[in-house]
C-alpha positions as CSV (number, residue, x, y, z in Angstrom):
1,M,0.2,0.1,0.1
2,S,1.5,3.1,-0.8
3,R,2.0,6.2,1.4
4,F,-0.5,8.9,1.6
5,P,1.0,11.9,-0.5
6,R,1.7,14.8,1.2
7,S,3.0,17.1,-1.3
8,S,1.8,20.6,-2.2
9,L,0.6,19.3,-5.6
10,F,-2.0,16.5,-3.9
11,Y,-3.5,19.6,-1.8
12,F,-3.7,21.6,-4.8
13,A,-5.3,18.9,-6.9
14,L,-7.5,18.1,-4.1
15,V,-8.7,21.9,-3.8
16,V,-9.2,21.9,-7.8
17,V,-11.4,18.8,-7.6
18,L,-13.5,19.9,-4.4
19,G,-14.1,22.9,-6.2
20,L,-15.3,21.7,-9.6
21,V,-17.5,19.2,-7.7
22,F,-19.1,22.2,-5.9
23,W,-19.3,24.2,-8.8
24,F,-21.1,21.4,-11.1
25,T,-23.4,20.5,-8.4
26,Y,-24.3,24.0,-8.2
27,Q,-24.9,24.5,-12.1
28,S,-26.9,21.2,-12.0
29,I,-29.4,22.4,-9.5
30,Q,-29.8,25.7,-11.0
31,G,-30.3,23.7,-14.4
32,N,-33.1,21.8,-12.8
33,Q,-34.4,25.0,-11.0
34,N,-34.2,26.5,-14.9
35,S,-36.2,23.8,-16.2
36,N,-39.4,25.0,-14.4
37,E,-39.0,28.5,-14.8
38,W,-42.2,30.8,-15.9
39,S,-42.3,34.0,-17.9
40,Y,-43.4,37.0,-16.2
41,S,-46.4,37.1,-18.8
42,A,-47.1,33.4,-18.2
43,L,-47.3,33.9,-14.3
44,L,-49.9,36.9,-14.6
45,S,-52.2,34.6,-17.3
46,N,-51.9,31.4,-14.6
47,I,-53.1,33.8,-11.7
48,N,-55.9,35.2,-13.9
49,D,-56.9,31.5,-14.4
50,G,-56.9,30.5,-10.5
51,S,-54.4,27.9,-11.3
52,V,-51.4,29.5,-8.9
53,K,-51.8,29.1,-5.3
54,T,-49.1,31.0,-3.6
55,V,-46.3,33.4,-5.0
56,E,-43.2,34.0,-3.3
57,V,-41.6,37.3,-3.9
58,K,-38.3,38.5,-3.0
59,G,-37.1,41.4,-4.9
60,T,-37.1,40.5,-8.7
61,D,-37.0,36.6,-8.2
62,A,-40.3,35.0,-7.6
63,V,-41.3,31.3,-6.8
64,A,-45.0,30.5,-7.9
65,T,-46.8,27.1,-6.7
66,D,-49.4,25.9,-8.6
67,N,-52.6,23.8,-7.5
68,N,-50.6,20.8,-7.8
69,G,-47.8,22.0,-5.8
70,T,-45.0,22.2,-8.5
71,K,-42.7,25.5,-7.9
72,H,-41.8,27.8,-11.0
73,N,-39.1,30.2,-10.6
74,V,-40.1,33.5,-12.3
75,T,-38.1,37.0,-12.8
76,V,-40.7,39.5,-12.1
77,P,-40.5,43.7,-11.6
78,D,-39.5,44.8,-8.1
79,C,-43.1,45.3,-6.3
80,S,-41.6,48.4,-4.2
81,S,-41.6,50.1,-7.7
82,S,-44.6,52.5,-7.8
83,S,-45.1,52.4,-11.6
84,N,-45.5,48.4,-11.7
85,D,-47.1,47.3,-8.5
86,W,-48.5,44.0,-10.0
87,C,-48.5,42.3,-6.3
88,T,-51.2,44.8,-5.0
89,Q,-53.3,44.3,-8.3
90,Y,-53.2,40.4,-8.0
91,A,-53.0,40.4,-4.2
92,S,-57.0,39.4,-4.5
93,K,-56.8,36.4,-6.9
94,T,-53.8,34.6,-5.2
95,V,-51.8,34.4,-2.2
96,I,-48.6,36.6,-2.7
97,K,-46.0,36.8,0.1
98,L,-43.5,39.5,0.3
99,D,-39.9,39.1,1.4
100,N,-37.8,42.3,1.3
101,N,-34.6,40.8,3.1
102,N,-32.9,39.3,-0.4
103,S,-29.2,39.7,0.5
104,G,-28.7,36.1,1.8
105,T,-30.1,34.6,-1.4
106,Y,-28.1,37.1,-3.5
107,L,-25.0,36.2,-1.5
108,L,-25.8,32.6,-2.4
109,S,-26.7,32.7,-5.9
110,V,-24.6,35.2,-7.1
111,L,-21.6,36.3,-5.0
112,L,-20.6,33.0,-3.7
113,P,-19.8,31.3,-6.8
114,N,-17.7,33.9,-8.1
115,I,-15.8,34.3,-4.6
116,I,-15.1,30.5,-4.8
117,L,-13.6,31.0,-8.5
118,V,-11.5,33.9,-7.6
119,V,-10.1,31.9,-4.7
120,L,-9.4,28.8,-6.9
121,I,-7.5,31.2,-9.1
122,A,-5.6,32.5,-6.8
123,A,-4.4,29.1,-4.9
124,F,-3.3,27.9,-8.3
125,M,-1.2,31.1,-8.9
126,W,0.2,30.8,-5.3
127,W,0.8,27.1,-6.2
128,V,2.6,28.2,-9.3
129,L,4.8,30.3,-7.8
130,R,6.1,28.4,-5.0
131,Q,6.7,25.4,-7.3
132,T,8.8,27.5,-9.7
133,Q,11.0,29.4,-7.0
134,S,11.7,26.1,-5.2
135,G,13.5,23.2,-5.9
136,N,15.6,22.8,-9.5
137,N,12.9,24.7,-11.5
138,Q,13.6,28.2,-10.9
139,A,11.5,29.3,-13.6
140,I,10.9,32.7,-12.3
141,S,14.3,33.5,-11.3
142,F,16.1,32.6,-14.6
143,G,18.2,35.5,-14.4
144,R,19.2,34.8,-11.0
145,S,23.1,33.7,-10.7
146,R,23.1,29.8,-9.4
147,A,26.7,30.6,-7.7
148,R,27.2,28.7,-4.3
149,M,28.7,31.1,-1.7
150,I,31.1,29.7,1.0
151,A,31.3,32.2,4.0
152,G,34.9,33.3,4.9
153,D,34.8,33.2,8.7
154,K,35.5,29.7,8.8
155,P,37.8,28.5,6.5
156,A,37.8,25.0,5.9
157,I,40.5,25.0,3.1
158,T,44.0,26.6,3.2
159,F,47.2,26.2,1.8
160,A,48.1,23.8,4.4
161,D,45.7,21.4,2.5
162,V,47.4,21.9,-1.0
163,A,50.7,20.3,-1.7
164,G,52.6,19.9,-4.9
165,V,51.9,23.0,-6.5
166,D,54.5,25.3,-4.5
167,E,55.1,27.7,-7.6
168,A,51.3,28.2,-7.6
169,K,50.8,28.8,-4.1
170,Q,53.5,31.3,-4.3
171,E,52.0,33.2,-7.1
172,L,48.5,33.1,-5.5
173,S,50.2,34.0,-2.1
174,E,49.9,37.6,-3.4
175,I,46.4,37.7,-4.0
176,V,45.8,36.5,-0.4
177,E,48.1,39.4,0.8
178,F,45.8,42.0,-1.2
179,L,42.7,40.8,0.3
180,K,44.1,41.0,3.8
181,Y,45.8,44.2,3.5
182,P,44.9,46.1,0.2
183,E,45.9,49.3,1.8
184,K,49.3,48.2,1.4
185,F,49.5,48.0,-2.1
186,V,47.4,51.0,-2.9
187,A,49.7,53.4,-0.9
188,L,52.5,52.2,-3.5
189,G,50.4,52.6,-6.6
190,A,50.2,48.8,-7.0
191,R,47.5,47.5,-9.4
192,I,46.5,43.8,-8.0
193,P,45.7,41.7,-11.3
194,K,41.9,41.5,-11.5
195,G,41.6,37.9,-12.6
196,V,44.0,35.0,-12.3
197,L,43.4,32.3,-14.8
198,L,44.3,28.6,-13.9
199,V,45.6,26.3,-16.4
200,G,46.4,22.5,-16.1
201,P,44.8,19.0,-16.6
202,P,42.1,17.3,-14.8
203,G,42.4,16.7,-11.3
204,T,45.8,18.9,-10.7
205,G,44.1,20.9,-7.8
206,K,42.5,24.3,-9.5
207,T,39.4,24.2,-7.4
208,L,41.0,23.2,-4.5
209,L,44.0,25.8,-4.8
210,S,41.1,28.8,-5.6
211,K,39.3,27.8,-2.2
212,A,42.5,27.7,-0.2
213,V,43.3,31.1,-1.3
214,A,39.7,32.4,-0.2
215,G,40.2,30.1,3.0
216,E,43.7,31.9,3.7
217,A,42.3,35.3,2.7
218,G,39.3,34.6,5.0
219,V,36.8,36.2,2.6
220,P,33.5,34.8,0.9
221,F,34.1,32.4,-1.8
222,F,31.8,32.3,-4.9
223,S,31.7,29.2,-6.9
224,I,30.0,28.4,-10.4
225,S,30.5,26.6,-13.6
226,G,30.9,28.2,-16.8
227,S,28.2,25.8,-18.2
228,E,25.5,27.3,-15.5
229,F,25.7,31.0,-17.1
230,V,24.1,29.6,-20.3
231,E,20.4,28.6,-21.1
232,M,18.4,28.1,-24.1
233,F,16.5,31.4,-23.3
234,V,18.4,34.5,-24.8
235,G,19.6,37.0,-22.4
236,V,19.6,34.7,-19.2
237,G,23.3,34.4,-19.2
238,A,24.2,37.9,-19.4
239,S,21.5,38.5,-16.7
240,R,23.2,35.7,-14.7
241,V,26.8,37.5,-14.7
242,R,25.4,40.7,-13.7
243,D,23.5,39.4,-10.7
244,L,26.9,37.3,-9.9
245,F,29.0,40.3,-9.9
246,D,26.3,42.3,-8.0
247,Q,26.4,39.7,-5.2
248,A,30.1,39.8,-5.3
249,K,30.3,43.3,-4.9
250,K,28.0,43.6,-2.1
251,N,30.3,40.9,-0.3
252,S,33.8,42.1,-1.2
253,P,36.4,41.6,-0.7
254,C,35.7,38.2,-2.1
255,I,36.7,35.6,-4.6
256,V,34.8,34.9,-7.7
257,F,35.7,31.3,-9.2
258,V,34.3,30.4,-12.6
259,D,35.3,26.3,-13.3
260,E,35.6,25.4,-16.8
261,I,35.2,29.2,-18.0
262,D,35.9,27.6,-21.6
263,A,32.3,26.5,-21.9
264,V,31.3,30.1,-21.9
265,G,34.7,31.9,-22.8
266,R,35.1,30.1,-26.3
267,Q,36.6,32.3,-28.9
268,R,34.1,34.2,-30.6
269,G,33.3,34.0,-34.4
270,A,34.2,30.3,-34.3
271,G,31.2,29.0,-36.3
272,L,29.4,28.0,-33.1
273,G,25.8,29.8,-33.8
274,G,25.5,33.3,-35.2
275,G,26.9,36.5,-34.0
276,H,24.5,37.4,-31.5
277,D,23.9,34.1,-30.0
278,E,23.2,33.6,-26.3
279,R,27.1,32.4,-25.5
280,E,28.4,35.3,-27.0
281,Q,26.2,37.6,-25.2
282,T,27.3,36.0,-21.9
283,L,30.9,36.7,-23.0
284,N,30.8,40.1,-23.6
285,Q,28.6,40.7,-20.1
286,L,31.7,39.0,-18.4
287,L,34.0,41.3,-20.1
288,V,32.1,44.5,-19.7
289,E,31.7,43.3,-16.0
290,M,35.5,42.6,-15.4
291,D,36.4,46.0,-17.0
292,G,34.0,47.6,-14.4
293,F,35.9,46.9,-12.0
294,D,38.3,49.6,-9.9
295,T,40.9,49.1,-7.4
296,N,38.4,49.6,-4.4
297,T,36.0,46.8,-5.3
298,H,38.5,43.9,-3.9
299,V,36.6,41.3,-5.8
300,I,39.2,38.9,-7.4
301,V,38.1,36.8,-10.1
302,I,39.8,33.1,-10.4
303,A,38.9,30.8,-13.5
304,A,39.8,27.3,-14.2
305,T,40.2,25.7,-17.4
306,N,42.4,22.8,-19.1
307,R,41.7,24.6,-22.6
308,P,43.4,27.8,-22.5
309,D,43.6,27.6,-26.7
310,V,40.3,28.2,-27.0
311,L,39.6,31.1,-25.0
312,D,38.8,34.3,-26.4
313,P,41.8,36.7,-26.7
314,A,40.0,39.7,-24.9
315,L,39.4,37.6,-22.0
316,L,43.4,36.9,-21.8
317,R,44.3,40.2,-22.4
318,P,46.0,42.5,-19.3
319,G,43.3,44.2,-17.4
320,R,41.2,41.0,-17.3
321,F,42.7,37.5,-17.0
322,D,46.1,39.2,-17.0
323,R,47.9,36.7,-14.6
324,H,48.2,32.5,-15.8
325,V,49.3,30.0,-13.3
326,T,50.0,27.0,-14.8
327,L,49.2,23.8,-12.5
328,D,51.0,20.5,-14.0
329,R,50.9,16.9,-12.8
330,P,53.1,16.8,-9.9
331,D,57.0,15.4,-9.7
332,I,58.0,12.6,-7.2
333,K,58.2,15.3,-4.3
334,G,55.2,16.6,-5.2
335,R,53.5,13.5,-5.2
336,R,55.0,12.5,-1.8
337,A,53.7,15.9,-0.3
338,I,50.5,15.1,-1.6
339,L,50.2,11.6,0.0
340,D,51.1,13.3,3.1
341,V,48.1,15.5,3.0
342,H,45.7,13.0,2.2
343,A,47.0,10.6,4.4
344,R,46.7,13.0,7.4
345,N,44.1,11.7,9.1
346,K,44.3,7.9,8.3
347,P,46.0,5.4,10.3
348,L,48.8,3.8,8.5
349,D,50.5,0.9,9.1
350,S,54.2,1.2,10.5
351,T,55.4,-0.5,7.2
352,V,53.9,2.0,4.8
353,D,56.7,4.0,3.0
354,L,55.1,6.9,1.2
355,D,58.4,7.6,-0.7
356,V,58.2,4.2,-2.1
357,L,54.5,5.0,-3.3
358,G,55.3,8.5,-4.6
359,R,58.2,6.9,-7.0
360,Q,55.3,4.2,-8.0
361,T,53.1,6.6,-9.2
362,P,54.5,8.6,-12.1
363,G,51.9,10.6,-14.0
364,F,49.2,10.4,-11.5
365,S,47.3,14.0,-10.8
366,G,46.2,15.0,-7.2
367,A,42.9,13.7,-7.6
368,D,44.5,10.2,-8.6
369,L,46.5,10.0,-5.5
370,A,43.4,11.2,-3.2
371,N,41.6,8.3,-5.0
372,L,44.3,5.7,-4.5
373,I,44.4,6.6,-0.6
374,N,40.4,6.3,-0.6
375,E,40.5,2.6,-2.4
376,A,43.6,1.8,-0.2
377,A,41.1,2.7,2.9
378,I,38.1,0.8,1.3
379,L,40.2,-2.3,0.9
380,A,41.4,-2.3,4.3
381,A,38.0,-1.8,5.7
382,R,36.6,-4.7,3.3
383,A,39.2,-7.2,5.0
384,N,38.0,-5.8,8.5
385,K,41.6,-4.4,9.3
386,K,42.4,-1.4,11.8
387,V,45.1,0.0,10.0
388,I,45.9,0.7,6.2
389,G,49.2,-1.4,5.1
390,M,51.3,-1.6,2.3
391,D,49.5,-4.3,0.4
392,E,46.4,-2.5,0.3
393,L,48.3,0.6,-1.0
394,E,49.9,-1.1,-3.8
395,E,46.7,-2.7,-4.6
396,A,44.8,0.3,-4.7
397,I,47.8,1.5,-7.3
398,A,47.2,-1.5,-9.7
399,R,43.0,-0.9,-9.5
400,V,43.9,2.7,-10.8
401,I,46.1,2.1,-13.4
402,A,44.9,-1.3,-14.8
403,G,41.4,-1.7,-12.7
404,P,40.2,-4.1,-10.6
405,E,41.0,-7.9,-10.3
406,R,38.9,-10.1,-12.3
407,K,39.1,-13.4,-10.3
408,S,36.1,-15.0,-11.9
409,R,37.0,-14.8,-15.6
410,R,37.2,-18.5,-16.5
411,I,40.4,-18.9,-18.7
412,S,41.8,-22.4,-20.0
413,D,45.0,-23.7,-18.9
414,H,46.4,-23.5,-22.5
415,E,45.2,-19.8,-22.4
416,K,47.0,-19.3,-19.0
417,E,50.1,-20.4,-20.2
418,V,50.3,-18.4,-23.4
419,I,49.3,-15.2,-21.5
420,A,52.4,-16.0,-18.7
421,Y,54.6,-16.4,-21.9
422,H,53.4,-13.2,-23.3
423,E,54.2,-11.5,-20.0
424,T,57.1,-12.9,-19.5
425,G,58.8,-11.7,-22.8
426,H,57.5,-8.2,-21.9
427,A,59.5,-8.6,-18.5
428,L,62.7,-10.3,-20.3
429,V,63.0,-7.8,-23.0
430,M,62.9,-4.8,-20.7
431,K,65.1,-6.2,-18.5
432,A,67.7,-6.7,-21.0
433,L,67.7,-3.6,-22.7
434,P,69.7,-0.6,-21.4
435,H,67.3,2.3,-22.0
436,A,64.0,0.7,-20.8
437,D,62.4,1.3,-17.6
438,P,63.0,-1.0,-14.8
439,V,60.1,-3.8,-14.5
440,H,58.3,-3.3,-11.5
441,K,55.6,-6.0,-11.5
442,V,54.2,-8.9,-13.6
443,S,51.0,-10.4,-13.2
444,I,48.9,-12.7,-15.1
445,I,45.6,-12.1,-13.1
446,S,43.2,-10.4,-15.2
447,R,42.6,-6.8,-14.5
448,G,39.6,-4.6,-16.3
449,M,40.1,-5.3,-20.1
450,A,43.5,-6.8,-19.9
451,L,44.5,-10.4,-19.6
452,G,47.7,-10.1,-17.7
453,W,50.0,-6.9,-17.3
454,T,53.7,-5.8,-17.0
455,L,54.1,-2.3,-14.9
456,S,57.6,-0.9,-15.6
457,L,58.4,2.4,-14.0
458,P,60.9,5.3,-14.7
459,A,63.9,5.4,-12.0
460,E,62.8,9.3,-11.9
461,D,60.5,11.8,-13.3
462,K,61.3,12.3,-17.2
463,Y,60.4,15.4,-19.2
464,L,62.1,14.1,-22.2
465,I,62.7,11.0,-24.0
466,S,65.6,10.0,-26.6
467,K,65.4,7.7,-29.8
468,D,67.3,5.1,-27.7
469,E,64.3,5.1,-25.0
470,L,61.6,4.8,-27.9
471,M,63.3,1.9,-29.7
472,D,63.9,0.2,-26.3
473,Q,60.0,0.8,-25.3
474,I,59.0,-0.5,-28.7
475,A,60.8,-3.7,-28.3
476,G,59.3,-4.3,-24.9
477,I,55.9,-3.7,-26.1
478,M,56.7,-6.3,-29.0
479,G,58.5,-8.6,-26.6
480,G,55.3,-10.4,-25.7
481,R,54.6,-11.0,-29.0
482,V,58.0,-12.4,-29.7
483,A,57.8,-14.8,-26.4
484,E,54.7,-16.3,-27.9
């Protein structure tokens, strides 16, 4: 049995149904009464014929009862009018009862149905407004910004929670100083950048770093995605940009963070729609708002993207996003520091060596390393352990790189032997070649889409690769087929 619905939609539907039932009932009664109507001339004729027993008069409405007891509605002249006092003229031929207090009848027959109709319309409009202004609809507030504000009085994230991006932190520390002590820069005539563009691959900590800037400065933080500006309705994006910057100015000093700004800041005239499409209007309004800042506004705009090549040049010129901060994947030292941050509040076994984990995770971003620690914690909890050991962390690395083990996959003994020769071929060739990366792990247990896998890791981070290294890498890849 389903639960009794308690939503406002149910109550509104109930009111409408009851109102319609009342309305149709009233109309039905009126229709039945109207089926026995007499005209005024028919009333007088029947009175003269002696077929009318009584007549009850209430203003211009009368109810005539014939000799058979049937009632008939009649619209008659007002008996109080001296020009047509038919009541006195026909009083000797039938019983005429006058009722001068007709306000109750008027209220019931005329005013009450109209009042009910007005109340139903008002209830419908109230319900529509409540529904459109609540939940995810917000149909009435299309032009309002959807930015989420985080108060700055209790910072949840600071620079201590961000690791592996020391140069970026140093660049943004000036922004923190400006938000804390703006008079120091103004006194020297310095102009702090109005906008900072964070550029880097996904997962390198762009959003986290911008929150840390707000947390360090102790100022409000407005966060919004570039895609949230643009809607199908023309003018909505520009209106949301205006509303966002109005809110920011009211809460200054503050930080406005626009994530994935390439969704709204793409280069104009790139063939995506006409010259006046909604996205371009939104971008134009963003440019205007950033130009409208003065030195006393104390609003810093930080935007993040991994596609700086598609941004409009007007967005990148000095005076708007005039400072570009690059965040790359961390090196071995950065990975070690990031692992320290994410393992800070987790119980680690004494055998865990984060330096080894840092060497085993080349190419991992900050988000990958956070996921690695979380996966290890889940594996330890699944095994009912009290601490996270090195086995769980190495298994988490394998899960992140190649996927979870597929022990349920049925493989014949012959295929297992072929897989073993194949992976051994990879390992032997890489071991024999001088410029190949050292082999770290070989497995014939199926993971993800692979039937087996061989993991080779560089001894240190590399930023260039030679021809000899490429040739040895190709030989190692083909070593499996040769061994088969």
